[in-house]
C-alpha positions in Angstrom: -41.5 18.7 -6.3 -41.7 15.2 -7.3 -40.5 15.6 -10.8 -37.4 17.1 -9.4 -36.6 14.5 -7.4 -36.9 12.4 -10.2 -34.3 14.5 -12.1 -32.1 14.2 -9.5 -32.3 10.5 -9.3 -31.3 10.5 -12.7 -28.5 12.6 -12.7 -26.9 11.0 -10.0 -27.2 7.8 -11.9 -25.4 9.6 -14.8 -23.0 10.9 -12.9 -22.1 7.0 -11.2 -22.4 5.2 -14.3 -19.7 7.7 -16.3 -17.9 7.3 -13.2 -18.3 3.9 -13.5 -17.4 3.7 -16.6 -14.1 5.6 -16.3 -12.8 3.4 -14.3 -13.8 0.2 -15.9 -12.2 2.2 -19.6 -8.7 2.8 -17.8 -8.4 -0.6 -16.4 -9.5 -2.1 -19.7 -6.5 0.4 -21.0 -3.9 -1.0 -18.6 -5.2 -3.9 -16.5 -1.5 -4.6 -14.5 -1.7 -0.7 -13.7 -2.4 -0.3 -9.6 -4.9 1.6 -8.3 -2.1 2.8 -5.5 0.5 4.1 -8.7 -0.3 7.4 -9.0 -0.5 7.8 -4.7 3.3 5.6 -4.8 4.5 8.4 -7.3 3.4 11.5 -5.4 4.7 10.7 -2.3 8.6 9.4 -4.0 8.2 13.0 -5.3 7.8 14.1 -1.8 10.5 12.3 -0.9 12.9 13.1 -3.5 12.3 16.6 -3.5 12.3 16.7 0.9 16.0 15.0 1.1 17.3 16.3 -2.6 18.0 13.3 -4.0 21.0 12.8 -6.3 20.2 11.8 -9.5 22.5 8.5 -8.8 20.1 8.4 -5.4 17.1 8.9 -7.6 18.0 5.6 -10.0 18.8 3.9 -6.6 15.6 4.5 -5.2 13.7 3.6 -7.9 15.1 -0.1 -8.9 14.8 -0.6 -4.4 11.4 1.0 -5.1 10.3 -1.1 -8.4 11.2 -4.4 -6.7 9.8 -3.7 -3.8 6.6 -2.5 -5.3 6.4 -5.9 -7.2 7.5 -7.8 -4.3 4.7 -6.0 -1.9 1.9 -6.1 -5.2 2.1 -10.0 -4.9 2.4 -10.8 -1.5 -1.0 -8.4 -1.3 -2.7 -10.2 -4.2 -1.9 -13.9 -2.2 -3.2 -12.1 1.0 -6.4 -11.3 -0.8 -6.3 -14.6 -1.8 -6.2 -16.1 1.0 -8.8 -13.6 3.1 -11.6 -14.7 0.6 -11.2 -18.4 0.5 -10.9 -17.7 4.8 -14.5 -15.7 4.4 -15.8 -18.7 2.2 -15.3 -21.2 4.4 -16.6 -18.8 7.5 -19.9 -18.9 5.3 -20.0 -22.6 5.0 -23.4 -24.4 6.6 -20.6 -26.8 8.3 -17.3 -24.5 8.6 -13.7 -26.6 8.9 -12.3 -25.2 11.9 -8.5 -26.9 11.2 -9.4 -25.4 7.6 -9.8 -22.3 9.5 -6.8 -22.3 11.3 -4.7 -23.5 8.5 -6.1 -20.6 6.4 -5.4 -18.0 9.6 -1.8 -19.4 9.4 -1.0 -18.7 6.0 -2.5 -15.2 6.1 -0.3 -14.6 9.6 2.7 -15.6 7.2 1.8 -13.3 4.5 1.7 -10.5 6.6 5.0 -11.6 8.4 6.5 -11.9 4.5 5.2 -8.7 4.3 6.6 -6.6 7.2 10.1 -8.6 6.4 9.6 -7.2 2.7 8.9 -3.6 4.2 12.1 -3.5 6.6 14.6 -4.7 4.0 13.3 -2.3 1.9 13.7 0.9 4.2 17.5 -1.1 4.9 18.0 -0.7 1.3 16.7 2.9 1.4 19.2 3.1 4.2 22.2 2.2 2.0 21.4 4.8 -0.3 21.2 7.6 2.0 23.3 10.0 4.1 23.1 9.9 8.3 21.4 13.5 7.4 19.4 12.3 5.2 18.3 9.0 6.9 17.2 11.1 9.6 15.0 13.5 7.3 13.4 10.2 6.0 12.7 9.1 8.8 10.8 11.9 10.2 9.2 11.9 6.6 8.0 7.9 7.4 7.0 8.7 11.0 4.7 11.4 9.6 3.3 8.9 7.7 2.3 6.4 10.1 1.9 8.4 12.9 0.3 5.8 15.6 3.1 3.8 14.9 6.1 5.9 15.8 6.6 8.7 17.8 8.4 11.7 15.9 9.5 13.1 19.2 10.5 10.3 21.7 12.5 8.2 19.2 15.3 9.1 16.8 16.2 6.3 13.8 18.9 5.4 16.1 17.2 4.1 18.7 15.3 1.4 16.1 11.8 0.8 15.3 9.9 -0.3 18.5 6.1 0.3 19.4 
């Protein structure tokens, strides 16, 4: 019984080490690749299919997406950095309340910039889509963020209110 348990632990450890090695190898091959990229592409494929985008619309969407993701990834890196600094400050023996407030303000500012970038991103898409496609796109977004937007109680013409 004890030997089976030890073998099980060895097998699980080998599986975990293999998975970790694969992840590290993938990062080494392409250090600039975002871990979210495959999911982003999958969602975009879904949108292209659901909205029946024309080749010109697809090209414009891809252009908009590239600019958006470059900006949002950059903001997310800054936000992560600020959060790490905040965590380090909080765990200091004598945390500096003024520094914590400054960091919190900076984090809030970065979050607001991120939200403004998302809003601008959607406005750019709206310029590319027909009214019918915009309505369908709104439905896709409403499904993606069900807690934030109620699809049944609001149409895209009413705005995005909470």
